[in-house]
N, C-alpha and C positions, 0 to 999 in steps of 0.2 A: 494755391494753380494746380490746374485740373491733373494729371497723367497722359501725357504721349502717349497717343497710341497708337504709336511704328509707323504708321505709315508714312510720314514724309523723313526720320530719318533713320529707319530702314531703306527706305530707295539708296539716300544719299553716302549712305556705310554702303550700299552694294556699288553704286557710280562710281565709289573710288577703289576700290578692291575689293571690299567684301569683310569679314570679321573673319573669317578663315585664313587666308593672307597675310592677313593683319597681326592676328597670333601669332606669329609663326616666324615673324619679324622680331629683334630688342632693339635695334637702334638707330642711325642714317649719321649720314654723312650729304651736308649739301655744300653748295660753290656757291657762295652769293653772290651778287652785288648791289649795292646800296648807294642811289646819289636823290636827290631833289634839297631844299633849301633850308630842310631841317635844325640836318649837322650843322651846318654855319650858327644859325638862328640858338642852338646852347650851346655854343665853344669850343664842338667836339670834330668840326670835320678835317675829312682825310685821317681817320683814326680806323673806324671800321667801313673801307669801300667794296676792296674785291680780299673778299676774304674765306674760308676754308669755317665751316658752325659743326662739330658732330654732337649727335645727343641721344640721350634714350629715349624710347617709346614711350615708355608709359607710367612714365614719372617726369617730371619737372629736373631735369640737367642738361645739362650740355656746356662743351666746352670748345673755348677759339684759341687754335696752335697761333706760335709765329707769332702773337702779338705783341704787334708792334717791332715785335724784334726774334729774333731766329730762338734764342733759347729762353722767350719768355713765353707761355701763357695763358689766358684766360678762364677762369670758370662763373657757369652760373645758377643758383639755386635758388629757389622760393626766398629763401631765409638770407644767403650771407654769398655774396661777390667777394672773388681774389684775383689777384696778380699774384701770378708766382715765376720763378726759374726753373728748369729743364729737373733741376737736382731735389727739386717740391719746395725749398726753402717758400712760404709766402712776404714775398714785397709788399703788395698794400692787400687792405682786406674791408669789406661793408660790408655790417653784419644789418640787417632789419632793411632792405634796398626799400623799401616801397614806401615806408615813411619817412626817408630822407627826402623822398620826390611830392611829399605834400604841399600844398597853396603852391605850385606850379601858376607864371605866365610863359606865356610861348614866348619871351626874353628870357626866363631865368636861365645861369646856364649851367650846363651837368659841368661833372667830373666824369674823367676815364668808367669810372665804376657805376657811375648810375646812368653811362650807356652800356655797359655791358649787362648791367638787372634788364635795359628794355630792350635792345634786340634781341635778348638771349630769351628772355621768354617771351617777347613779338612774333621774333620765327619758330621757338616750337608750337607756339600756338597757332600760327598759321597752316603749319606743314600736314601736324597732324589732327585739324579738321574731318569730320566729325566725328572720329574715331574716340576725343576725349572727351563730350558728351558722355559717354557711357563709361567713365571711370568714378568712383560714387563724389555724390555732395553735387554733381549738377544737377538743373533740374529745367528743364524743357516743355518748351508749352506750344504748339502746331498753331499759328494765325490764319487769320485769312490769305487767300491770295491776292496778292498785290499787280496791278499793272503795270508796265515795266519799259514807254518806250510798245515798240509792237512783242513785246514780250510778255507771258504770263507769270511770276514767278509765285513761287511759294517760300513760307519764312516761319524760321522757328523761330520762340523768345527765348537763352538761353542766362543762367543768372549761373556765375561760376559757381565757386564753394568755399570757404572762411577759408586762407592759406593758399590761394591758388594765385601764382601771377595771372593776372589779368590787366588790361586796358581799364575796364572799368566790370564790375558785381556785373549789371544784366545789359546782352548785348543780343542785336536782331540779327542771323542771319539770313543771305536769301539763296533760292535755290533754285534753276531752269528746273524745266517739265523734266529734262535727263535727269536728275539727282543733282549735276556738282553745282556746286559752290558758285557763287559767282559776285556777290559782296555780302560786304559788314556793315553795320551804322551802330558807333558807340561815339562815349569822349573816352580818350586818352588822358587819359586823371597824369599822369608822370608826364604827359608835353606842355596840355592845360585842360581845367575844368571849364573852362567860354567858352570854347568850339565842342561840336559836334565833325566825326569825322566819314566824312563814306568813301570805302575800302573798295575796290574793282577788285577781280580776280580774273584774269583771260589767262589763254595760252596755258590751255588741260593740256600732260601727259605723262604718260606713266613711264615707270622706275620701280622695276621687281614685281608689277603689279597693282602696286599705287598709285591714283591717278594726284599728282599735283600742279594747282594753280599758278605756272612759273611765272606767269605776270603781274605784280600786283601793284596797286598804285593808292596812294590814300591823299583826297583831298577835303577840303574845305566844306561842309556840306552847307548848300543854300535854304532860307529858309520853305521853300516850295522841294524839300527834300531831293534837289540835284548839286551841278558844282557848276564852276566855271573855270576854263580850260588852264586860268592861272594860278589856279588854290591847290596847288599839288604841294602836299608836306613833302613827301618824301617819293619813292620806290623801291623795292624788292623785288629783283629778276633774278630768279634760280635757274641756273647755268645746271646745273642738275645733280643730281641726289643718286646715294647706294646704301640700299640701307644691305639689310642683312639681320 
């Protein structure tokens, strides 16, 4: 794979706030609302719907405060998820959560710990793109632009490092001519390997100098690369982000 030239990735980094701003920040707290049919299919509906997610920006680590009840919180890392009480006692733990999600179909039910893992890494990845691509181990290749409706979209093929929590190892990212991320294509392996997802990002807003797509909708991709409106698996609405 050829090394990236810096043209698209540099434009995307700048459009989303720039490295100077990003390196000054260490963590973030996001107010998130999640909806869609996926959670019912996985038997975890109502657990993470309207919640706060606090996460580090330069490593995959996050916390869900007040998880299910005021004195509990859940923690996510790539190799372990936990439910703890505010006194620090571990009540439930799942080591190597990725391995526990092998061989999923859309009808395979999840545990609470598997839900924490999926939502923990998914939101971390969604809200740190494109900056996380500069972390060690990522491989980036700029692809030919494509026509998408009236838009010309530029594309990056991204291969994630081993041990990094992600939907799948290789994903395609689409950027408008302004450098803002507007779409991602991937197989969400912890959900099912049988379907490719078309993930749309809209309603970009700026928080502490960092641009975030606050409306994210994930559909089942059609064979022609599009989607039908009734195929949305889930949506993430980011109501606000505080970077520090």
